[in-house]
N, C-alpha and C positions, 0 to 999 in steps of 0.2 A: 764060717763063723765058729769060733771056739773059745773056750776059757783059756786064757793065756798063761796065768800063773796061779800059784796057791795049791790048795788041797785037791781041787778038781781040774788041775792043769791038763790040757789036751782034750777035755770033753767037748765033743762036737755038739753045737746047739742047732736046733731045728730053726728053719726060716719060715716066714709067712709067705705063702704063694702070692704071686702078683706084685704089683708096684706100689700098693698103698702104704706099706711099711718099709722104712728105710733104716735098716740096722746100722749102727756105727761100725765102720770097717775095722778089721783087726789092727791095721797100722795106726789108725787114729786112736783106738782104744788103748793100744800099747803106750802111745805118747801121753794120753790122758792119765793112765795109771802110773807112769814114770813120775809125773808131777805129784801125784797123790800118795805115793808109796809110803811116806812117813806119817800120813794122816789117817791111816786105816789100822785099827787095832781091835781087840776083842770087846771093846765097849762101843764101837762105832755103830750108829743106827742110820740107815740109808733110806732115802725116798727116791724112787725111780718113777717120776711122773712121765706120762706118755711112754710107758715102758716098752711097748712093742713086744719083742721076743724076750725081754728081760736081760739082754746082753750085758748092760752096765751094772745093774744091781747084782746079778749072779757073779760077775767078776769080782765085785766088792766082797761078796760073801765068801768066795773062794780064797780071797786074800785075808780073810779073818774077821770081817765085820760081824757084829753080834746078830743083827737082823736087818731085813729089808722089807719095805712096803712098796708094792708095785701098783700103779694106777694105769688102767688101759680100758678103752671103751670099745674097740673093734672086736667083734666076736671071733673072727679068725685068729687075730693076734692073741687074744685072750686064751684060746685053746692051745696055741703054740707056747705061750708063756707058761701055762700050767704044766705042759709036757716037759719044758726045759727045766722047770723047778724040780719036777719029779726025777728027771734024768740025772740031775746034779745031787739029788737026795737032800734038798733043802726045805722040804715041806714044813719042818718044825721051826725054821728061821725066816720063813717068807710069808707075807700076808698079801693076798691079791685082792684088789678092789676093782670091781667093774664099774666104769663110768667115765664121764668127761672130767678131766683134771680140775677144771674151774668149778664144776659142781661138787666134786668130791672134797676138795681142799677144806672148805668150811666145816665139814663133818669130822675132820681130823684135829680141830681146835684143841689145844692142850698138849699135843704131841710135840716133841723136839727131835730134830734130825741133825746129825753131825755132818752129813753129806747128802746133798740134793743134786740129782741129775735132771736137767731140764732140756729135753730134746723134742719140742713139739713139731708138728708139720711146719715146714719152713715158711710157707707163704700164707699162713693163717692169722698173722698178727696176734699171736697169743703170748708173746714174751712179756709185754708190759702188764697185762692183767694178772698173769701168773706170778710175776715178781711182786706185784702189789699184794696179792693174797698171801704169799710167803711172808712178807713183812707185816701185814695186818695181823696175821695169826701167830706171829713170832715162832715160825716153824724152825728156823735155823738156830742151832745152839750157839752159845757164846763164842766158841772158836770154830763154828761150823763153816763149811765151804759149799758154795753153790757153783755147779759147772753147767754152763749153757753151751749148746752146740747149734751152729747155724751155717748156712752156705755163704761163701764170700759174696755171692751176687745178691744176697738179702741184706739190706741196710739194717744195722743193729747198733744201738747204743742205749745204755741204761745208766742213769746216775741217780743216786739217792744218798742222803747224808750218812746213813748207817751201813750201807753196802758199797764196798769198794772193789773194783776190778784190779786184782794184783798181778794177773798174768794173762796174756793172750798167746795162743799157739795156732799156727796154720798148718794144715796138712792137705795139700792139693786144693780142692774146692771147699774144704771143711775148716771152720774156725771154732776153736774152743776158747771160752772166756771163763776165768776162774775168779770168783768173788768171795770175799770174807766179810764178816760183820765187823764193823768198827767198834772198839770198846767204848 
């Protein structure tokens, strides 16, 4: 696992020992950021919910995002996340919040994010309540993008009047859905 592009390109990221954390594979991450490459600039604010190692948020920072907020509840993953942020020298652009994403999101009311990464544990039925919180608290900026990741074997569909899935990409057993806010 490494930073693929940008100012920290090639930096190797630490992984969480064991099988509780499932970082996005480099091949999937590369495909994800190929889709997003024109949507990240020096004003982009990122939310990496269920951050794990921080793989996705750190990649966005390396590619020029202004700042990133990482939410993670697992103590081991949190230690690795903090170590990866330090290794990439992004302490000044990263905020780490310890806690369960569903519990933390209401405390962020008033924040706006241009890019939200949503990669919860696959079989925990967290997608719908997290999407609901994101919409309830208006976290996604007007032109914001939400990217959800899930396994092909996990049924997933989400429909809401103000959030539209504009692209779906599959990489082996991993599926990425790209959502935008409707004007």
